[in-house]
N, C-alpha and C positions, 0 to 999 in steps of 0.2 A: 833104445840102448839103455840098459839099467845102470845105476851107479855101481862103480867097481868097489868102493868101500863106503864107510859112513860119511854122511854129508858134512860132518865137522872135521873130516880128515883132510890130508894134503890135497890141494887143488879141489877142495869141497867134495872129495870122494870120487873124482873122476880120473884118477891115475897119478903117477909120480911125475910125469913130464908135463910141463905147461903147454908145450906144443901139441900134446896128445889130448890133454884135458879139454881144451877149448872146443875142438871139433866134436868130441863125444857129447859135451853138454849141449851143443847146438843140435846134433842129431836127436838127442833126447827131447829137446824142446819142439822141434819141427816134426818128429816122427819120421815116417817114410816119405813125406811129401816135400815139396819146395826144394828139389835137389839143386837147382841153379842158385837159389838164394843162399843155401847152406854152403855151397862151394864158394860163393863170393865171400861170405863172411869168414870162412876158414882161411882163405888165401890172405885176407887183410889182417886176420888174427896172427898168422904166421909172421907177417911183417912187424907186428907189435912185439911178438916173442923175440924176434931177431934183435930188435932195438933193446929189449930188456937185458939180453945177454951181451950187448956191445959195451964199448968203453964209455959212450955217452949215456947208456942206460943205467938203471938202478941195480942190476945184477940179481934180479928176482927170478926165482924158479918155482914159486908157490903162489897161486892165485890169491890165497888168503892174505898175502902181504901187499896186494895192490889196492891202493886207496885213491882218493880224489887227487891228492898231490902227485901221485905217479902219473895218472891221466893227464893232469895239467902240464907236467914236465914233457910227456909224450907230445902233447899238442904244440908246445913251444919248440920242440925238435922238428916236427913236421912244418911248422911255420918257417923255420930257418931254411929247410929244404926247398920249400915252395919259393921263397925269396931268391935262393940261388938259381932258380930256373930248372931244377932237377925234378920237379913234381908239380902236377896240375893241382890247382885249388880243389877241384872236384874230387880228385883222387884222395887228397888229404882229408876232406870232409868225410868221404865214404870210409876211410880207414878208422876214423874216430867213431863213426856211427856203428861200425861193425864191432869195435872194441866194446862200446856201450851195450850192444846186443849180446855179445858173448859173455861179458861180465854178469849180465842179468840171467843168462842161461846157467852159468856156473853157480851163482849165489842163490838163485831163486827169489831175487828181490831186485829193486831198483835203487838201492841205497848208494852204490858206488858207480857213478857215471858223470859224464859231462853234459849238463842240461842242454847246451846248444853248441854243436861242433863248429858252426860258422862263427859264433861269438868267440869261441875259444881260440880260433885261428886269427880272428880279427880281419877276415877276408870273405868276400862274397864270390861265389862261383859265377862266371859270366854266362854260361850256357851258349857261348859262341865258339865255334871250332877255331882252333889256333894253328892246326897243322893240316896240310892237304891230305885227303884220305888216300889210303893204299888201295890198290886194286883198280885204279882208273885205266892203267895200261892193259889192253885186252891181251897182249902177248904175255904179260905176266899171269893173267888169269888162265890162259891156255896152258902155261907151264904148270901151274897149280893143279889144274884138272888132269893133265897127263900124269903128274906124279901121283895123285890120288888113285888113279886107275891102275897104275903099276903096282900100288900097294892094296889092290882089291878093295878100294874104297869108292866104288862107283856111285853109290847113293850120295855120299858127301860131295863128290864131284858134281852131281846134279844139283845139289843145294847151292853150290858156288855159282853155277851157271844161272840158276833161277834168281838168286839174290842180285847178281850183277846185272842181269837182263831186265828185271822187273822191280827192283827195290824191295822185294819181300823181306820180312824179318825171318830169322832162323826157324821159328815155330811155324810161320806161314808156309815156308818152303817145304818143311817136313810134312805138314798135313794138307798141302794143296790137293784138291780133287782134280787130278790130272786128266781124266777122260772129259770131265766138264770143260775144263780150261781149253783143252784141245779143240773140243767142239766149238766153243765160243770163238776161238781164234780163226777157225775155218769159216764160220757163219757170219761173224761180225767184224773180223779183223781187230778185235780188242777182247781182253779178258777181264773178268770181275774177281778181284781178290777177296774171298769171303771166309776161307777156312783158316782157323788158328789165329784170327785177328785178335788185337789187343783191346781191352776195355768194353767188350760186347759190341764192337763196331762191325756188325755183320748183318746180312739180310737186306731185304728191300729198303729198309730205312737208312742204310748206310752203304750204298753202292760205292765201288772203288774200281772203276774201269781204267785199264792200261792199254794204250795203243800197242798193236802187235807189229814187230819188225822181224827182220831175219834173225836177230839174236834171240828174241823171245821164242820164235818157232824152234830154233835149234835147242834152246834150253828145255822146252816142253817135250820135244821129240826124244831127247836124251833121257829125261826123267821117266818118260813112259816106257822106254826101252829097259831101264834098270829097276823099275818098280817091281816089287816082289809079286809072284803069282797070287791071285785072289785078292789083291789090294788095289785101292783106288789112289793111293798116295805112296810115300816112300817107306812106310812102316809095314812090315810083314804081319800077316794076320795073327801070328803067335807072339808078337812083340808088343810092348807098351811104349808110349812116348818116352816115359822116364828111362826105360832100359835102352831105348835108341840113343838118348843123349848120353847115358853113361858109357855104353859099350861101343858106340859107333862115332859120334861126333867128338867126344872128348879125346879119343885116341888119335883122331885125325888132325887135331889142332897143332900137333908137333910138326906135321908136314906144312901146314899153313905158315907157321913161324919160320921154317926153313927158307920159304919163298917170300919172306918179308910181308906177311899178311897177318896182322895181330889178331884178327877175329872176323867173323861173318859180317858184323855190323859195318865194317869198313866198306864192304861191297855195296851196302845200301846207301852209304854216303857218296860213293863213287857214281851210283846211278843218279843221285840227286844233282851232283855237279854236271853230269852229262846232260840231264834234262834242262838244267838252267841255261846251258850253252845253246841247246836246240831251240829254246823258246825265245831267248833274248839276242842270240848271235854274239853274245859276249861270254868270255870265260867267267867262271864263278868267282866270287870275291876271294875265296881261299886259294885259288889258283893264280892270283896276282893281278887280276884285272882292276882297274880303277873305276869303282862304281859311281864315283862322283860325276863322271862324264856320262852316265847312262840315265835315261829317263826314269824318274822314280816310280811312275805309274807302271812302266814295263817291268821293273824290278819286283814290284809288289804283285803284279799279275803272275810272274814266274813262281814267286814264293807261294802264292795261294794255290796254284796248280800242283806244285811239288808237294805241298802239305796234303792235298787231297789224294795224290797218288801214293803217298807214303802212309796214309791212314791216320793222319793227325787232325786234331780239331782246330789247331791254332797256327797261324803262319809264322809266329815268332820262333816256334820250334825248329823251323827250317834252318836257322842260323847255326844250329849245332851240326848241320850236315854240309852246308856250303860257305859258312862264314857270314859275317855281318857286313853292312854297308860301311864304307870308310869315309 
C-alpha cells in the first residue's frame, strides 16, 4: 500500500482520516502478510482514535500532532478504565503496544512511543484467567454449529467442533491432516496433532497425542465430510490459508458473537477445563472449585498433561486456560 500523499503531509501522507491512516500504514509496513497481526493492531488503533475524539481525549485528527504526552495521557486513561474493572490489564497493555507499532508505521521511526506499556500503566498482567471460558456447554456449541451450517459455513462449524473436542488452535484446526487423524483414531484410539502447530512444535520430536472419544470422532467425521474435494484439510486446493481467514472465518465471527462465543480460543480453554475435571475429578479453578482442598501433586499432574495436550512447553501457561490455584 503506497503513500497517498507526501510523507510530511497530513497523517504522514496516509490520508485525511486518522482512523484510515493507521491501518494503511500498518499494511504498508507488513506488506501482504501477517493478516491476523495487522487486524489486531488496527482494532486497537481504532480504540485509540475513538479516545482521541472523545471528551477525555485531546481532539486530535492528525497523527503529526501525537506526541509522547498524548500517549502518556492515553495510558493514564486506560489505567483508570482498568481500575474500574471495565478492561483487563492485558488488553490495556496490548492497546498501548499497538499504538506504539502504528505510530512507528506512520512516522517511519521510533521517536514517539511509550518505551514500556506495563510501566506506563503501573500494572503487571497476571496471565491467569479471570472469567470462565465460553463454550463449555455442549448445547451452546451445538447451537453455534447449527447456526453456522444454516449460513453455509460448514467448514467453520468443523473448526468449532475440532477446537472444542481436541483443544486445537484455529490454525491447527484449519490445517489438520484429516485423513491421517481419522486413520490414527481408528488404529490407535488417539490422534497426534502436528499440522499448523505453533513455534515449530511438530514432528517426531514434539508428539502431541490426544485420546479419542465420541466427541473427537464426531468432529473428525464432520470435518472430513465438509473438507473440499482434493484437499486433506479444510482449505480448498485453490485457496490460501490467508484467504480462508479473510473470507471464511472472519465473516463467521459475527455468528459466534450472537451465540455468546467471543472467539475460537474460548473453545480451547473450554477443552482444558473439561480435561482438568476428567483428570482430577474436581472442577477447574476458574469454574469455582476450591483448589486448596485438592492435592497439589494431582493439580500439577493435571496441568502438566493439559500443557502437553495444548502444545505448550510450560505448565504455568495453563493458568490462562483454567485459572490459578487459590
